[in-house]
N, C-alpha and C positions, 0 to 999 in steps of 0.2 A: 328623757330619752330611753335611759334603761329600762325605766318603770313601762315605757309605752311596749318596748322590747316583750318584757314579762307578760304583760295584759295580753299581748296579740300571742305571743306561746302558749299562755294560760287557755284562750278561745281555741286555738289549733290542735291543741294536745300534744305535749311532750316536744316541741320546738320542732312539729312536721309542719310544712304548708298546708295549709287548709285545701285539701283535695275534693273533687265533685262526689256527692253521698253516693254510697254503692247501694242498692237496692237489691233484693234476693232475686235470683233467677227463678224463670218459670219451673224448672227442674226441682229447686230448692223449695218454692213454693206446693207444688203438688207432694212432694214427700211430706211437707208439713201437713197439708191437707188429709195425707192418706195417716199420718200417726193421728191427728187431731179426731179422725173418723172413728178410729179404734178407741182411742182413750173415751170418745163420747159413748160409744157403746158399752165399754166396761162401767163408765159411771152410769149409764141408765141402769143395768143391771143392777149396779149397787142401790140405786134408789128404789127399785124394785123391792128387795130384799129389804131396806130400810122401812118402805110400807109394811111389808108384810111380818117383819119383826116387831116393830115400835106401834102398830097400829096407829089409832086415831089419834094418839099423841103426835105423830110424826108429819101428819096431815099439813098443816102450814108449811113446813120446813120441803117436805116431798113437793107442793106445788111450786115451791120458788126454784128446787131443783129441777124441775121439768120444764119450766118457763127459759132457766139457762139451758137446757139440752136443747130446745127447741130452735132458742136464736142462734146457739151453735151449727144443728142441722141445716138452718135457712142458709147460714152465712156460706156453710162447706157447698151448699148447691150455686150460690151466688159464684164463689170464688172457682168453681170448677171451669164454670164457662167463661171465666175472666180472671184469671190468675194473675194480671198484673194488679186488680183493683185490690190485692193486700196491701199494696204500697200507699194504703189512704187510709182514713177514718176507719175503716172496717178490719182491716189487719190489725189495729191497735185494740178495737173491740174484741175481736177473737182471742187476743192474749188474756184480756180483763175477764171473758166470760170463760177460758179455762182456770185462770187462778180462782174465778169465782166457784166454779165446780170442785177444783181441788180442794179448796177451804170447808166448802160445805162436808164434803164427804168427812174430812178430817173432824170437824165438829161432829157429824154424826157417828163417828167411831170412838171419840171422847164420850161421847153420850152413852153409847151402849156400853162402853168399859167399866164408866161408873153405874149403870144398873146393873151389870154382870158382879160387879163385887158387893152391890147391895143383896144380891139374890144367893150370893156364895155364902155370903152372911147369914142369910134367913135360911141356908139348907135348901134352897129351891135349885137342883142341879140342873131339872130340864129347862129351866127358863134361863140359867145359865149359859147353859149347853147353846140356846138358841142364840142368846145374845153375842156370844164368842164368834158367830158367823159373821157381824159386822164389825169386827177388831181384826 
């Protein structure tokens, strides 16, 4: 009996009775969409800088980055007309795409930092300064 109670408490969290799931309100979803739009535009600017600074070497990564940005922009458009769709798989996908975009930006920064260190070791200060824009 005690084991059943403990098992029930673990499923419902800290002994509280399982309540109906709470979903974000339309205002919360709209705020998230606004913030996601801003983050997407900042990331798009970063991707353009990545392509400019790293050149052909970054082409495969830039293409994947742009795919993620396109998916985010498409999802934002869809959610602006139907915010309640955020409470479906689309909301989960947006979170995954945001995480993916953030991870790709961090990977680009680490790559630029490594290349910047190499350029500094080789006394190529102009190259190092250009790579510094990505870090």
